[in-house]
N, C-alpha and C positions, 0 to 999 in steps of 0.2 A: 504493499500499499504505499503509495507516494503522496507526500504531503505538497501541497502548491504553497510558494512562498509569495506573500504579498510584496509587491515592489516597495521600496523604502519611499517614504515620502519625500517630496522634494519641493524646493521652492521654485515656482515657474519663473524663468527668466534670470537675468544676471544679477548677482548679489549687489554689485556696485549700482545699478539702476534701482534697486530697492532702497539703498542708502540714499540715493539722490531724492527718490520719493518721499522717504521719511524726513529728509531736510526740507523739502519743499512744503510739506504738510505741516511742518512745525512753524515755517515762516508765515504760512497763511494762517494758521492757528493763532499766532501772535497777532496778527493783522485784524483777524475776526474779533478776537479779545479787546483790542484798542478800540475797535469800531464799537463794540457793546458798551464800553465804558463811556465813550464820547457821546454815544446816543443816550444813554441814561442821564447824562448832564446837561442835555439839550432837546428833550423829547419833542417839544413843539417845533424846533427849527428842522429836526430830521423829518418828522410827519410831513411837514409843509414841502420840503425839498423831495421827498420820496414820491409825494403825490405828482410831481412832474415827470416822473420815469413812466415808460410805456410798457406796462404789463404784458401786452400782447407779444411785443418784441422779445421781452425776456422770456416767455412762455415758449415762443418759437425756438429760441436759442438753447431752451432746455431739451425740446423735442429733438432738435438737430444733434446736440451732443450724445444724448441717450442712444438715438438712432445710430450714430456713429459708432458708439461702443458696442451696439449689438452687432454691427456690421464687422467690426473688428474680431469679436468672439466667433462669428460665423466663419472669418478668414482663417484663424488659427485651427479651428475645427476641420476645416476643409483641407488645409495643408498637412495637418496630422494624419488625414486619412488618404494622403497622397493625391488629392484632388487640386492640383496646383492651379488649374484654369478657374475654378470657382473662388479658390483662395484669392487669386488676383484680382477678379471681379468685386469680391467682398471687400478687399482692401481699397479698391478704387471708389465704392460706395462710401466707406468710412472717410476718405479724403474728400469727397464731394460733400458730405455732412459737415466736415471741418470748415470747407471753404464757404459754404452756406452760413455757418457761425460767423466767420470772419466778415463776411460781407453784411450781414445783419447788424453786427456789433460795430462795424465801421460807419453804417448809415446813421447808427444811434449816436455814435460820438460825434459825427458831423452836424448832425441835428443839435446837439448840446452845445458845441462850439459855435454853431451859427447863431444860437440864442444868446452869446457872450458868456457862457457858463464855462469855468475851468476849474483847476485846483484851488484857486485863490478866492473862488466865490463865497464858500462858507465850508464849515467842517465837514457837513455831509457831502458835499461835491468833492472835497479833497479825497474822503475816503471812496466815494464811488469811482474817480477816475483812477486812484490808486489801484484798488482791489480789482476792477475790471479791466484796467489796462495791464496789470501784471498778468491776470489770467489769460488775456488776449495773446500776450507774448508766450505764454505756456502752451496755448493752442498751436501757435506758430511752430515752435519746437516739436511739439508732438506730430504735427503734419509733415514736418522735415523728416523726422525719424519714420514714420509711415511711408513717405514717399520713397525713401531709401530702400525700407522692406519691400515695397511694391515692386520696385525696379529689380532687386535681387530674387523675389519670389517669382516674377514673369521670367527671369533668366534661368529659374530652375535650382537655385542654390538651396532652397528649402523643401523639405518634404518630411514623411514620416521618420526619416532619418535624423532630422535636425529641424526642430522648431523654436530652439533657444532664443535666438534673436527677435523672433515674432512675438514670443512671449514676453520679452523685454519691452518690446515696444508696445505691445497691448496693455502690460502694466502701467506704463507711463500714461498712455491714452486714458485707461481708466481713472488715474489720478486726477488728470485735468477734468474729466467729467464729474468726478465726485466732488471737487473743489466748486464746481459750477452749481451742482445740486445744493451745496451748503450755502454759496453765495448769493444766488437768485433769490431765494426766500428772506435771507437777512437782510439784503439791500433792497430789493424791490417790492416784497410782500409784508413783512412784520412791521406793525405799526405799534 
């Protein structure tokens, strides 16, 4: 009678990427905490400024990022099953979701700047531009990472034999998604 051994649990992706993710999450956690303290000190001004934000745009951005995460998960699953073609298409769909987010957020930033709002308008807008701008940069980095992975997957570098880099890219993308899931209600919704 043979006993089947369970595979050893492992961290999906690269440890260095996970350390970067932890550092980024800590940085955002500190910013979120500072935002919460500043908001508690001037609730009325924060509520008035929050009322100027477009909840529909924020909700669309949320759907785009969650959809992008779903696409990235599907890409990793496909490549693990040696289905490179679908993996490439799912990565492209994830990139399109990210591009949609960047376009939507750029239009929102342009609207705010067009209204004469910037970091110096008030404390709320300082945090709004700081948090959403910092997140915007993270989306760009995640898209660059996914773009490189898309090319390498298309070239056949990944498959059931190797999904390590894809898992690392997916982990970073999911961090960006998670940060938005916290940022959206904190900055746009909670009053």
